[in-house]
C-alpha positions in Angstrom: 1.2 8.6 14.6 1.3 10.8 11.4 -1.3 13.5 10.9 -2.5 15.9 8.3 -1.8 19.6 8.8 -5.2 20.1 10.3 -4.5 17.5 12.9 -6.5 14.6 11.4 -4.8 11.4 12.4 -3.5 9.0 9.8 -3.4 5.6 11.5 -1.9 2.7 9.8 1.2 1.6 7.9 2.4 2.0 4.3 4.3 -1.0 2.8 6.3 -0.4 -0.3 7.7 -3.4 -2.2 10.2 -3.0 -5.0 11.8 -5.6 -7.2 12.5 -6.8 -10.7 9.8 -8.5 -12.8 9.2 -12.0 -11.7 10.8 -11.7 -8.3 7.6 -12.6 -6.4 6.4 -9.2 -5.2 2.7 -10.0 -6.0 2.9 -13.4 -4.4 4.5 -12.0 -1.2 2.0 -9.1 -1.0 -0.9 -11.5 -1.4 0.4 -13.7 1.4 0.9 -10.6 3.6 -2.6 -9.3 2.8 -4.1 -12.7 3.7 -2.1 -12.9 6.9 -3.0 -9.4 8.0 -6.6 -9.9 7.2 -6.6 -13.2 9.2 -5.1 -11.2 12.1 -8.0 -8.8 12.1 -6.4 -5.9 10.3 -8.2 -3.9 7.6 -6.0 -4.1 4.5 -6.2 -1.6 1.5 -4.2 -2.6 -1.5 -3.5 0.0 -4.2 -1.2 0.1 -7.3 1.5 2.7 -7.6 -0.4 4.6 -10.4 -3.8 4.5 -8.8 -3.5 8.2 -7.7 -4.8 10.6 -10.4 -1.8 12.9 -9.6 0.7 10.1 -10.2 -1.1 8.8 -13.2 -1.1 12.3 -14.8 2.6 12.9 -14.2 3.8 9.5 -15.5 1.9 9.6 -18.8 
């Protein structure tokens, strides 16, 4: 399991999906989110530019 430098554990998985516009990324992610939720997993969805650091550097 990954952890922060202070030893705080970072449980979970990160899924990154890439593809051209209209290729069905959003549809597939929605299906995956629904399936994982139905299986009892906690799902957090975020856009690539939701981080203030990323947003600032891509302006």
